[in-house]
C-alpha positions in Angstrom: 0.0 0.1 0.1 2.5 2.4 0.9 4.4 1.6 -2.3 1.4 2.1 -4.6 0.6 5.5 -2.8 4.4 6.5 -3.4 3.9 5.8 -6.7 0.8 7.7 -7.3 2.2 10.9 -5.6 5.0 10.5 -8.1 3.0 9.8 -11.2 0.5 13.3 -10.1 4.0 15.2 -9.5 5.4 14.2 -12.7 1.9 14.8 -14.5 1.6 18.5 -12.6 5.1 19.3 -13.6 4.8 17.8 -17.2 1.7 20.2 -17.5 3.5 23.6 -16.2 6.6 22.8 -18.5 3.9 22.5 -21.4 2.7 25.8 -20.5 6.3 27.4 -19.9 7.4 26.0 -23.2 4.5 27.6 -25.2 5.0 30.9 -24.2 8.9 30.5 -24.7 8.7 28.8 -28.1 6.8 32.1 -29.0 9.6 34.0 -27.8 12.1 31.6 -29.3 10.4 32.1 -32.6 10.1 36.3 -32.4 13.4 36.2 -31.2 14.9 33.8 -34.3 13.2 36.0 -37.1 14.2 39.3 -35.1 17.3 38.5 -36.6 17.1 39.7 -39.7 13.8 41.5 -39.2 12.3 42.6 -42.8 11.7 45.9 -41.2 15.0 46.5 -42.0 13.9 47.1 -45.7 11.3 49.8 -44.8 14.0 51.5 -42.6 16.2 52.0 -45.7 12.9 53.0 -47.8 12.0 55.5 -45.1 15.9 57.1 -44.7 15.3 57.8 -48.5 12.0 59.3 -48.2 12.8 61.4 -46.1 15.7 62.8 -47.8 14.2 62.4 -50.9 13.1 65.6 -52.8 9.3 64.7 -53.7 5.6 66.0 -53.8 4.2 69.2 -55.5 6.9 71.6 -53.9 10.1 69.2 -55.0 11.5 69.1 -51.2 12.4 66.4 -48.8 11.5 66.3 -45.4 14.7 67.1 -44.2 13.7 70.2 -42.5 10.7 68.5 -40.5 10.5 68.9 -37.0 9.2 65.7 -35.1 9.8 67.9 -31.5 13.7 68.0 -31.2 14.2 70.6 -33.9 14.0 70.6 -37.8 15.7 67.7 -39.0 16.2 66.0 -36.1 15.3 62.5 -35.7 17.2 61.0 -33.0 15.2 60.7 -29.8 11.9 62.1 -30.8 10.2 58.8 -31.4 10.1 58.3 -27.7 8.7 61.6 -26.6 5.8 60.9 -29.0 2.8 62.3 -29.0 3.1 65.2 -27.4 1.7 68.7 -28.2 3.0 70.9 -30.9 2.5 74.9 -31.1 2.6 75.0 -34.8 -0.4 73.3 -35.2 -1.9 73.7 -31.7 -2.8 70.2 -31.0 -1.2 67.5 -29.7 0.4 65.0 -32.6 1.6 61.4 -32.6 4.5 60.2 -35.3 2.1 59.4 -38.2 0.1 62.6 -37.6 3.1 64.9 -37.6 4.6 63.5 -40.9 1.2 64.4 -42.1 1.6 67.7 -41.7 5.3 68.1 -42.9 4.4 66.3 -45.8 1.5 68.8 -46.3 3.5 72.1 -45.0 6.6 70.7 -46.6 6.3 69.1 -49.8 2.6 70.4 -50.6 0.6 66.8 -50.6 -2.7 66.6 -49.8 -3.1 65.4 -46.2 -6.8 64.6 -46.5 -6.1 62.8 -49.6 -3.6 60.6 -47.7 -5.5 60.0 -44.6 -8.6 58.5 -47.3 -5.9 55.9 -49.0 -5.8 52.7 -47.7 -3.6 51.0 -45.5 -0.6 49.6 -47.6 -1.1 51.7 -50.7 0.4 55.0 -52.0 1.8 57.5 -49.6 0.3 55.2 -46.7 3.0 52.7 -47.4 5.8 55.7 -47.5 4.4 56.9 -44.4 5.0 53.2 -42.8 8.2 53.2 -44.0 9.0 56.8 -43.1 7.6 55.2 -39.5 10.0 53.0 -39.1 13.4 54.6 -40.0 12.4 57.0 -37.4 11.4 54.8 -34.7 14.4 52.7 -35.5 16.6 56.0 -34.7 15.6 55.6 -31.0 15.8 52.3 -30.7 16.7 51.3 -27.4 16.0 54.5 -25.8 13.3 54.9 -22.9 10.1 56.9 -23.2 9.6 60.2 -21.3 6.3 61.5 -23.0 5.6 65.4 -21.8 2.8 65.8 -19.2 3.7 69.8 -19.4 1.1 71.6 -21.5 -2.5 71.4 -20.8 -3.1 70.1 -24.3 -1.4 66.9 -22.9 -2.9 66.0 -19.9 -6.1 66.7 -21.6 -5.0 64.0 -24.0 -4.2 61.6 -21.5 -7.5 61.7 -19.9 -9.5 61.7 -22.9 -7.5 58.4 -24.0 -7.7 56.4 -20.6 -11.4 56.8 -20.9 -11.3 55.7 -24.4 -9.2 52.7 -22.9 -11.8 51.6 -20.3 -14.6 52.4 -22.5 -17.2 49.4 -23.2 -19.1 49.2 -26.4 -20.0 47.3 -29.4 -21.7 44.5 -30.0 -19.2 42.5 -27.6 -19.2 45.2 -25.1 -15.5 45.4 -25.4 -13.1 47.7 -24.6 -8.9 48.5 -25.4 -8.8 47.2 -21.5 -10.6 44.1 -22.1 -7.6 42.5 -23.6 -5.0 44.9 -22.1 -6.4 46.2 -18.6 -4.8 43.6 -16.3 -2.2 40.9 -15.5 -1.6 37.5 -17.1 -4.1 37.6 -20.0 -3.2 35.7 -23.3 -4.6 35.1 -26.2 -3.6 32.1 -28.4 -0.4 31.6 -26.6 0.2 35.1 -26.8 1.0 36.6 -23.8 -1.3 40.4 -23.8 0.8 43.4 -22.1 -1.0 45.2 -19.4 -0.8 48.6 -20.9 -2.1 50.5 -17.7 1.6 50.4 -16.1 5.2 49.4 -16.3 6.5 47.4 -17.4 3.4 46.3 -19.8 2.6 49.6 -21.4 6.5 50.1 -22.1 7.2 47.1 -24.0 3.6 46.7 -25.7 3.4 50.5 -26.9 7.4 50.3 -27.8 6.7 47.8 -29.7 5.5 49.4 -32.6 5.5 50.0 -35.3 6.3 46.3 -36.1 6.9 43.8 -39.1 3.9 41.6 -39.2 5.1 38.0 -40.3 1.0 36.7 -40.6 0.5 40.1 -43.3 3.9 40.5 -44.8 3.7 44.2 -43.7 5.0 46.8 -41.7 2.1 48.2 -39.6 2.5 51.6 -37.8 0.8 52.2 -34.5 -2.2 54.1 -36.3 -2.8 50.3 -38.1 -2.5 48.7 -35.0 -4.9 50.7 -33.4 -7.3 50.5 -36.4 -6.9 46.5 -36.3 -7.6 46.5 -32.6 -11.3 48.3 -33.2 -12.0 46.1 -35.7 -11.4 43.0 -33.0 -13.9 44.9 -30.9 -16.4 45.5 -33.7 -16.2 48.9 -33.3 -16.5 51.1 -36.6 -12.8 52.0 -37.9 -11.7 55.4 -35.8 -10.8 58.2 -38.3 -6.4 58.1 -39.6 -4.9 60.2 -37.3 -7.9 61.2 -35.5 -7.6 62.8 -32.4 -9.5 60.0 -30.3 -6.1 57.2 -32.1 -3.8 59.9 -30.6 -4.9 60.3 -26.9 -4.8 56.8 -27.0 -1.2 57.0 -28.0 -0.6 59.6 -25.1 -2.3 56.9 -22.6 -0.2 54.2 -23.7 2.9 56.3 -24.0 2.6 58.2 -20.8 2.2 54.7 -18.7 4.9 53.3 -20.5 7.6 56.2 -18.9 10.8 54.5 -18.5 10.2 51.6 -20.9 12.7 50.7 -23.8 11.5 51.0 -27.0 12.0 48.0 -29.2 10.8 49.6 -32.5 10.2 48.3 -34.9 10.2 45.0 -33.9 8.2 41.9 -35.4 4.8 40.1 -34.7 3.3 37.2 -35.4 
């Protein structure tokens, strides 16, 4: 009887251990998969294109973007990504990277920002925008996020973003917080970062733009938020709208001190 009990306890312990190992190995396997792909991340191709677009004379005004001010002064790129979204005095609004680039493309190069906004993702100037985003983000890779809350418009944007993040609606009564509001959530073997605090906010917000293996495309934060709304069964938000920018402020401020890993690679 003693031997039987001992064997039974050993079997239970072995089964429990194997279950934990299986759960751990699933998470580890995803991490190893990403690490393997990161070595030679296709986002590098978009980065190269983005740098060329920054310096190339284009548009009705035949001008480059080298005088674009992303918040660090005209033409200065390094360190700008980890301080965006932020308030810009010339446009009198809080802007993220995509919306700021739209302003520069319109003012400096003569493009029609409204037409670009209406262009489908991955097409025409939308494709160029995401390449620019990839290069600019890469120039701040490894730096820590430090979004300003000094201007009242930045504070307002944070509060609006927070309300949007927790607002439940749609056919499934979802909110951003449904997936990203607490610790320990997963979907299809993938850990979901808690975007309300560190380290999740820094790791989640700081990984975009990213190359999506499943679509073979580079996604900026605007496209990522668009897809989040799609999954929530919400109407699509306007590209570079105040709502999407406010969500960026909320996540970015929560991620203060986190390290930028963008452009990263995703499944």
